[in-house]
Backbone as a printed PyTorch tensor [residue, N CA C, xyz], in Angstrom:
tensor([[[ -9.3740, -14.8130,   2.8220],
         [ -8.5950, -14.3590,   1.6680],
         [ -7.3050, -13.6990,   2.1310]],

        [[ -7.3220, -12.8610,   3.1460],
         [ -6.1070, -12.1720,   3.5660],
         [ -5.7480, -11.0720,   2.5910]],

        [[ -4.4660, -10.8260,   2.4660],
         [ -3.9590,  -9.7960,   1.5690],
         [ -3.3480, -10.4830,   0.3510]],

        [[ -3.7710, -10.0580,  -0.8300],
         [ -3.2390, -10.6060,  -2.0730],
         [ -2.4710,  -9.5130,  -2.7920]],

        [[ -1.2170,  -9.8080,  -3.1610],
         [ -0.3930,  -8.8710,  -3.9290],
         [ -0.5070,  -9.2280,  -5.4100]],

        [[ -0.8060,  -8.2150,  -6.2160],
         [ -0.9620,  -8.4190,  -7.6540],
         [ -0.0330,  -7.4800,  -8.4120]],

        [[  0.5170,  -7.9850,  -9.5060],
         [  1.3530,  -7.1650, -10.3700],
         [  0.5020,  -6.0980, -11.0460]],

        [[  1.1490,  -4.9990, -11.4050],
         [  0.5230,  -3.9360, -12.1840],
         [  1.3710,  -3.7350, -13.4420]],

        [[  0.9120,  -2.9410, -14.3920],
         [  1.7540,  -2.6660, -15.5610],
         [  3.0810,  -1.9880, -15.1930]],

        [[  3.1170,  -1.3260, -14.0460],
         [  4.3390,  -0.6680, -13.5810],
         [  5.1260,  -1.6520, -12.7170]],

        [[  6.3430,  -2.0300, -13.0990],
         [  7.1110,  -2.9920, -12.3020],
         [  7.4970,  -2.4640, -10.9200]],

        [[  7.3800,  -1.1780, -10.6990],
         [  7.6870,  -0.5860,  -9.3930],
         [  6.4490,  -0.4350,  -8.5150]],

        [[  5.3150,  -0.9990,  -8.9450],
         [  4.0700,  -0.9030,  -8.1830],
         [  3.4340,  -2.2790,  -8.0380]],

        [[  2.9300,  -2.5600,  -6.8370],
         [  2.1150,  -3.7450,  -6.5880],
         [  0.7920,  -3.3010,  -5.9820]],

        [[ -0.2670,  -4.0100,  -6.3460],
         [ -1.6100,  -3.7420,  -5.8230],
         [ -1.8970,  -4.7860,  -4.7380]],

        [[ -2.1770,  -4.3150,  -3.5300],
         [ -2.4790,  -5.1860,  -2.3960],
         [ -3.9750,  -5.1100,  -2.1300]],

        [[ -4.6740,  -6.2250,  -2.3670],
         [ -6.1260,  -6.2790,  -2.2700],
         [ -6.5440,  -7.1070,  -1.0590]],

        [[ -7.6140,  -6.6700,  -0.3920],
         [ -8.1860,  -7.4080,   0.7360],
         [ -9.6340,  -7.7440,   0.4230]],

        [[-10.2290,  -8.6240,   1.2260],
         [-11.6400,  -8.9290,   1.0300],
         [-12.5300,  -8.0240,   1.8730]],

        [[-11.9260,  -7.0400,   2.5400],
         [-12.6640,  -6.0870,   3.3720],
         [-12.4730,  -4.6740,   2.8420]],

        [[-13.4520,  -3.8330,   3.0990],
         [-13.3660,  -2.4280,   2.7110],
         [-12.3580,  -1.7130,   3.6120]],

        [[-11.3790,  -1.0640,   3.0270],
         [-10.3790,  -0.3030,   3.7790],
         [-10.7790,   1.1700,   3.8220]],

        [[-11.2590,   1.6930,   2.6940],
         [-11.5940,   3.1090,   2.5580],
         [-13.0500,   3.2630,   2.1420]],

        [[-13.8040,   4.0260,   2.9150],
         [-15.2170,   4.2980,   2.6220],
         [-15.3280,   5.3140,   1.4780]],

        [[-16.4290,   5.2590,   0.7630],
         [-16.7280,   6.2780,  -0.2390],
         [-16.1540,   5.9870,  -1.6030]],

        [[-16.2890,   6.9800,  -2.4810],
         [-15.8830,   6.8380,  -3.8780],
         [-14.6290,   7.6290,  -4.2150]],

        [[-13.9440,   8.1430,  -3.2120],
         [-12.7370,   8.9270,  -3.4570],
         [-11.5010,   8.0790,  -3.2290]],

        [[-10.5110,   8.2870,  -4.0710],
         [ -9.2250,   7.6200,  -3.8750],
         [ -8.3270,   8.5280,  -3.0400]],

        [[ -7.3200,   7.9290,  -2.4280],
         [ -6.4030,   8.6630,  -1.5720],
         [ -4.9820,   8.3540,  -2.0160]],

        [[ -4.2080,   9.3890,  -2.2750],
         [ -2.7960,   9.2270,  -2.6240],
         [ -1.9430,   9.9300,  -1.5840]],

        [[ -0.8230,   9.3170,  -1.2480],
         [  0.1290,   9.9500,  -0.3520],
         [  1.4950,   9.9120,  -1.0300]],

        [[  2.0420,  11.0900,  -1.2120],
         [  3.3550,  11.2400,  -1.8400],
         [  4.3900,  11.5240,  -0.7510]],

        [[  5.6750,  11.3810,  -1.0680],
         [  6.7120,  11.6650,  -0.0690],
         [  6.5580,  13.0720,   0.5110]],

        [[  6.6660,  13.1620,   1.8320],
         [  6.5380,  14.4420,   2.5160],
         [  5.1210,  14.7930,   2.9200]],

        [[  4.1440,  14.0000,   2.4610],
         [  2.7450,  14.2410,   2.7960],
         [  2.2470,  13.2030,   3.7870]],

        [[  1.1300,  13.5070,   4.4210],
         [  0.4580,  12.5460,   5.2830],
         [ -1.0060,  12.4800,   4.8900]],

        [[ -1.6930,  11.5020,   5.4410],
         [ -3.1030,  11.2780,   5.1490],
         [ -3.8690,  11.2000,   6.4530]],

        [[ -5.1760,  11.3300,   6.3680],
         [ -6.0180,  11.1060,   7.5440],
         [ -6.1390,   9.6090,   7.8390]],

        [[ -5.6280,   8.7710,   6.9550],
         [ -5.6880,   7.3190,   7.1080],
         [ -4.3500,   6.8070,   7.6410]],

        [[ -4.3550,   6.3360,   8.8750],
         [ -3.1220,   5.8820,   9.5290],
         [ -2.4320,   4.7620,   8.7590]],

        [[ -3.1980,   3.8750,   8.1310],
         [ -2.5910,   2.7640,   7.3990],
         [ -1.6870,   3.2760,   6.2750]],

        [[ -2.1150,   4.3280,   5.5870],
         [ -1.2890,   4.8840,   4.5080],
         [ -0.0450,   5.5710,   5.0700]],

        [[ -0.2010,   6.2640,   6.1890],
         [  0.9530,   6.9090,   6.8200],
         [  1.9630,   5.8660,   7.2870]],

        [[  1.4700,   4.7610,   7.8510],
         [  2.3760,   3.6950,   8.2930],
         [  3.0980,   3.0590,   7.1070]],

        [[  2.4040,   2.8870,   6.0020],
         [  3.0610,   2.3390,   4.8080],
         [  4.1470,   3.2790,   4.2940]],

        [[  3.9000,   4.5740,   4.3480],
         [  4.8970,   5.5430,   3.8990],
         [  6.1430,   5.5270,   4.7830]],

        [[  6.0120,   5.0200,   6.0150],
         [  7.1530,   4.9260,   6.9250],
         [  8.0480,   3.7220,   6.6180]],

        [[  7.5580,   2.7770,   5.8300],
         [  8.3400,   1.5860,   5.4910],
         [  9.4680,   1.9890,   4.5470]],

        [[ 10.6800,   1.6370,   4.9220],
         [ 11.8460,   1.9610,   4.1020],
         [ 11.7050,   1.3080,   2.7270]],

        [[ 11.7710,   2.1060,   1.6770],
         [ 11.6520,   1.6160,   0.3130],
         [ 10.3340,   1.9540,  -0.3520]],

        [[  9.3230,   2.3620,   0.4380],
         [  8.0400,   2.7700,  -0.1430],
         [  8.1760,   4.2100,  -0.6190]],

        [[  7.8260,   4.4440,  -1.8890],
         [  7.9170,   5.7890,  -2.4610],
         [  6.5980,   6.5430,  -2.3240]],

        [[  5.4780,   5.9080,  -2.6930],
         [  4.1670,   6.5300,  -2.5440],
         [  3.1030,   5.4510,  -2.5230]],

        [[  1.9060,   5.8180,  -2.0700],
         [  0.8010,   4.8690,  -1.9560],
         [ -0.4720,   5.4820,  -2.5130]],

        [[ -1.3750,   4.6010,  -2.9450],
         [ -2.6650,   4.9950,  -3.4970],
         [ -3.6990,   4.0160,  -2.9590]],

        [[ -4.7540,   4.5190,  -2.3350],
         [ -5.7760,   3.6380,  -1.7920],
         [ -7.1400,   3.9260,  -2.3540]],

        [[ -7.9170,   2.8650,  -2.5390],
         [ -9.3070,   2.9990,  -2.9940],
         [-10.0840,   1.7570,  -2.5660]],

        [[-11.1400,   1.9490,  -1.8540],
         [-12.0530,   0.9130,  -1.3780],
         [-11.3180,  -0.2610,  -0.7330]],

        [[-11.0550,  -1.3610,  -1.4390],
         [-10.4560,  -2.5340,  -0.8010],
         [ -9.0250,  -2.8320,  -1.2560]],

        [[ -8.3390,  -1.8320,  -1.8180],
         [ -6.9540,  -2.0790,  -2.2130],
         [ -6.0670,  -0.8670,  -1.9720]],

        [[ -4.7810,  -1.1750,  -1.8800],
         [ -3.7450,  -0.1470,  -1.7790],
         [ -2.6640,  -0.5070,  -2.7880]],

        [[ -2.3310,   0.4330,  -3.6510],
         [ -1.2140,   0.2510,  -4.5610],
         [ -0.0020,   0.9400,  -3.9530]],

        [[  1.0800,   0.1880,  -3.8760],
         [  2.3250,   0.6920,  -3.3040],
         [  3.3540,   0.8070,  -4.4180]],

        [[  3.9540,   1.9870,  -4.5330],
         [  5.0600,   2.2040,  -5.4520],
         [  6.3500,   2.1990,  -4.6450]],

        [[  7.3210,   1.4410,  -5.1330],
         [  8.5880,   1.3150,  -4.4130],
         [  9.6540,   2.2050,  -5.0370]],

        [[ 10.6940,   2.4550,  -4.2630],
         [ 11.8730,   3.1430,  -4.7890],
         [ 12.5520,   2.2200,  -5.8030]],

        [[ 13.2490,   2.7990,  -6.7580],
         [ 13.8670,   2.0190,  -7.8290],
         [ 14.9380,   1.0480,  -7.3280]],

        [[ 15.5980,   1.3880,  -6.2410],
         [ 16.7130,   0.5610,  -5.7620],
         [ 16.2990,  -0.4850,  -4.7290]],

        [[ 15.0000,  -0.7420,  -4.5950],
         [ 14.4780,  -1.7140,  -3.6310],
         [ 13.8460,  -2.8750,  -4.3920]],

        [[ 14.0340,  -4.0840,  -3.8710],
         [ 13.4580,  -5.2750,  -4.4980],
         [ 12.1450,  -5.6620,  -3.8180]],

        [[ 11.1920,  -6.1410,  -4.6050],
         [  9.9050,  -6.5430,  -4.0480],
         [ 10.0360,  -7.6940,  -3.0600]],

        [[ 10.9970,  -8.5970,  -3.2900],
         [ 11.1800,  -9.7190,  -2.3690],
         [ 11.4370,  -9.2380,  -0.9480]],

        [[ 12.1040,  -8.1020,  -0.8190],
         [ 12.3950,  -7.5200,   0.4870],
         [ 11.2240,  -6.6800,   1.0050]],

        [[ 10.5750,  -5.9480,   0.1250],
         [  9.5660,  -4.9760,   0.5340],
         [  8.1690,  -5.5790,   0.7280]],

        [[  7.7730,  -6.5070,  -0.1220],
         [  6.4070,  -7.0410,  -0.0900],
         [  6.0020,  -7.5850,   1.2870]],

        [[  6.8260,  -8.3910,   1.9740],
         [  6.4020,  -8.8810,   3.2960],
         [  6.2040,  -7.7540,   4.3110]],

        [[  6.9930,  -6.7020,   4.2220],
         [  6.8470,  -5.5700,   5.1420],
         [  5.5290,  -4.8430,   4.9050]],

        [[  5.1630,  -4.6840,   3.6430],
         [  3.8950,  -4.0310,   3.2990],
         [  2.7230,  -4.8760,   3.7910]],

        [[  2.7810,  -6.1680,   3.5530],
         [  1.7120,  -7.0600,   4.0000],
         [  1.5930,  -7.0300,   5.5160]],

        [[  2.7150,  -6.9910,   6.2230],
         [  2.6850,  -6.9150,   7.6870],
         [  1.9290,  -5.6700,   8.1610]],

        [[  2.1790,  -4.5330,   7.5390],
         [  1.4870,  -3.2960,   7.9220],
         [ -0.0090,  -3.4360,   7.6750]],

        [[ -0.3910,  -3.9360,   6.5090],
         [ -1.8120,  -4.0700,   6.1810],
         [ -2.4920,  -5.0480,   7.1430]],

        [[ -1.8400,  -6.1730,   7.4300],
         [ -2.4230,  -7.1610,   8.3430],
         [ -2.5060,  -6.6280,   9.7700]],

        [[ -1.5980,  -5.7450,  10.1530],
         [ -1.6450,  -5.1350,  11.4800],
         [ -2.9700,  -4.4090,  11.6980]],

        [[ -3.5750,  -3.9280,  10.6200],
         [ -4.8580,  -3.2270,  10.6990],
         [ -6.0490,  -4.1830,  10.5770]],

        [[ -5.7730,  -5.4700,  10.5520],
         [ -6.8460,  -6.4590,  10.5530],
         [ -7.3720,  -6.8630,   9.1900]],

        [[ -6.6210,  -6.5710,   8.1510],
         [ -7.0830,  -6.9440,   6.7950],
         [ -6.4050,  -8.1900,   6.2960]]])
């Protein structure tokens, strides 16, 4: 399956889903600008130019982009980070 990007009701957010569990447990994880997480994948995503914040739960990560960035430019970079972790 790899990584699948899906639209959300928010045009500035895409949901990236994998067929593998990324985050254990029933808690979601959010990382806002200026914050870090115990999950390296979320910290690496926050380092991508144009990513505003991220939200992770079980087998998906929702990425919110800055308003002045286009998904055509950002989506491949996000997928590259997720695939780097083997998803």
